[in-house]
C-alpha positions as CSV (number, residue, x, y, z in Angstrom):
1,M,-16.0,-9.3,7.2
2,K,-15.3,-13.0,7.2
3,E,-18.7,-13.6,5.5
4,T,-17.5,-11.4,2.6
5,A,-14.4,-13.5,2.3
6,M,-16.5,-16.7,2.3
7,S,-18.8,-15.3,-0.4
8,A,-15.6,-14.5,-2.5
9,G,-14.9,-18.2,-2.7
10,L,-12.6,-18.5,0.2
11,D,-13.0,-21.1,2.9
12,R,-11.5,-21.2,6.4
13,I,-8.3,-22.9,5.2
14,D,-7.8,-20.3,2.5
15,L,-8.2,-17.5,5.1
16,K,-5.7,-19.3,7.4
17,I,-3.2,-19.5,4.5
18,L,-3.7,-15.8,3.8
19,R,-3.2,-14.9,7.5
20,L,0.0,-16.9,7.5
21,L,1.3,-15.3,4.3
22,Q,0.5,-11.8,5.6
23,A,2.5,-12.6,8.8
24,D,5.5,-14.0,7.0
25,G,5.6,-14.1,3.2
26,R,8.8,-16.2,3.4
27,M,7.2,-19.0,5.3
28,A,7.9,-22.4,3.7
29,N,5.1,-24.2,2.0
30,A,5.6,-27.2,4.4
31,E,5.1,-25.0,7.5
32,I,2.0,-23.3,6.0
33,A,0.6,-26.7,5.2
34,E,1.2,-27.9,8.7
35,R,-0.2,-24.8,10.4
36,S,-3.3,-24.8,8.1
37,G,-3.9,-28.5,8.5
38,T,-3.4,-29.5,4.9
39,S,-0.9,-31.6,2.9
40,A,2.0,-29.8,1.3
41,A,0.6,-30.6,-2.2
42,T,-2.8,-29.3,-1.3
43,C,-1.4,-26.2,0.3
44,H,0.8,-25.5,-2.7
45,R,-2.2,-25.7,-5.0
46,R,-4.3,-23.4,-2.8
47,I,-1.5,-20.8,-2.6
48,Q,-1.1,-21.0,-6.4
49,R,-4.9,-20.5,-6.8
50,L,-4.8,-17.5,-4.4
51,F,-2.2,-15.9,-6.6
52,T,-3.9,-16.8,-9.9
53,D,-7.3,-15.6,-8.7
54,G,-5.8,-12.3,-7.4
55,F,-6.3,-12.7,-3.7
56,V,-2.6,-12.3,-3.2
57,R,-1.1,-9.6,-5.5
58,A,2.5,-9.9,-4.4
59,V,4.9,-11.0,-1.6
60,R,7.5,-8.5,-0.6
61,A,9.8,-7.6,2.2
62,L,9.0,-4.7,4.6
63,V,12.2,-2.7,4.6
64,D,12.9,-0.6,7.7
65,P,12.6,3.0,6.3
66,A,14.9,4.5,8.9
67,R,17.7,2.0,8.1
68,V,17.8,3.0,4.4
69,G,17.6,6.8,5.0
70,R,13.9,7.3,4.6
71,G,12.8,7.8,8.2
72,T,10.5,10.7,7.7
73,L,6.9,9.9,6.8
74,V,4.8,12.7,5.3
75,F,1.2,12.8,4.1
76,V,0.3,15.4,1.6
77,G,-3.3,16.5,0.8
78,V,-3.6,17.7,-2.8
79,V,-6.4,19.9,-4.2
80,L,-6.6,20.1,-8.0
81,D,-7.7,23.2,-9.8
82,R,-10.4,21.2,-11.8
83,S,-12.4,18.1,-11.0
84,T,-12.5,16.5,-14.4
85,P,-11.6,13.0,-15.6
86,E,-8.8,14.5,-17.7
87,S,-7.3,16.5,-14.8
88,F,-7.4,13.4,-12.6
89,S,-5.9,11.2,-15.3
90,E,-3.1,13.7,-15.9
91,F,-2.3,14.1,-12.2
92,E,-2.3,10.3,-11.7
93,A,0.1,9.7,-14.6
94,A,2.5,12.3,-13.2
95,V,2.6,11.0,-9.6
96,R,3.4,7.4,-10.8
97,A,6.8,8.8,-11.8
98,I,7.7,9.9,-8.3
99,P,10.0,7.2,-6.7
100,V,9.5,8.4,-3.1
101,L,5.8,8.3,-3.3
102,L,4.4,5.2,-1.5
103,D,0.7,5.7,-1.9
104,C,-1.7,8.0,-3.8
105,H,-5.4,7.8,-3.1
106,L,-8.3,9.7,-4.7
107,V,-10.4,10.7,-1.7
108,A,-13.6,12.5,-0.8
109,G,-13.5,15.5,1.5
110,D,-11.2,18.5,1.7
111,F,-8.7,17.1,-0.7
112,D,-8.8,15.4,-4.1
113,Y,-5.8,13.1,-3.3
114,I,-3.8,12.0,-0.3
115,L,-0.2,11.1,-0.9
116,K,2.1,9.1,1.4
117,V,5.7,10.0,1.0
118,R,9.0,8.7,2.6
119,V,12.0,11.1,2.7
120,S,15.2,11.4,4.7
121,D,14.2,14.5,6.5
122,M,12.3,17.8,6.4
123,A,14.9,19.4,4.0
124,D,14.6,16.5,1.7
125,F,10.8,16.9,1.6
126,N,11.2,20.7,1.1
127,R,13.2,19.9,-2.1
128,L,10.6,17.4,-3.3
129,H,7.8,19.8,-2.6
130,S,9.4,22.7,-4.4
131,A,10.9,20.8,-7.3
132,T,8.1,18.2,-7.9
133,L,4.9,18.3,-5.9
134,I,3.7,21.9,-6.5
135,G,4.5,21.5,-10.2
136,L,2.3,18.4,-10.8
137,P,-0.4,18.9,-13.4
138,G,-3.5,20.8,-12.1
139,V,-2.2,21.2,-8.5
140,R,-3.9,24.2,-6.9
141,Q,-3.0,23.6,-3.3
142,T,-1.1,21.2,-1.0
143,R,-1.3,20.6,2.7
144,T,1.6,18.8,4.4
145,F,1.3,16.6,7.5
146,F,4.6,15.3,9.0
147,V,4.2,12.1,11.0
148,M,5.5,12.5,14.5
149,K,4.9,8.8,15.5
150,E,3.9,5.8,13.5
151,V,1.4,4.0,15.7
152,I,0.1,1.4,13.1
153,D,1.7,1.2,9.6
154,N,1.0,-1.5,7.0
155,A,-1.1,-3.7,9.3
156,P,-2.3,-7.0,7.9
157,L,-5.9,-7.3,6.8
158,D,-8.2,-8.7,9.4
159,L,-9.2,-12.0,7.8
């Protein structure tokens, strides 16, 4: 994996900076510089380049879902009635408007899409399912998977 990062124009210092940012996006430039063995100015330039070149898309806080009333994690497998570019496009446009939807992935296998949803509880999901999910364009079938325990969630990339 590291060879791929190197071929993408990243050196060991860039990788160290990326690891540090993944661990704590609020870490001060001076601390990142010290831990990566660079000067503050060099570190700042490298971080700016990592953003500009798209290696870092955003820095954001990881909010504890349970503390804000979204402690129930649900995955939903979706099968569409047609496998056409138009039906995929229509479905994707519609799911972008669902605020509790965390992720939507087009997948190979038994489903067309896998959705990752955070809700307050099973009743909240039932309302979402009946009012929104089954009415999405082209949906033929859904399968719901309630997460009983989150073993690994939002792990940093292994760089």
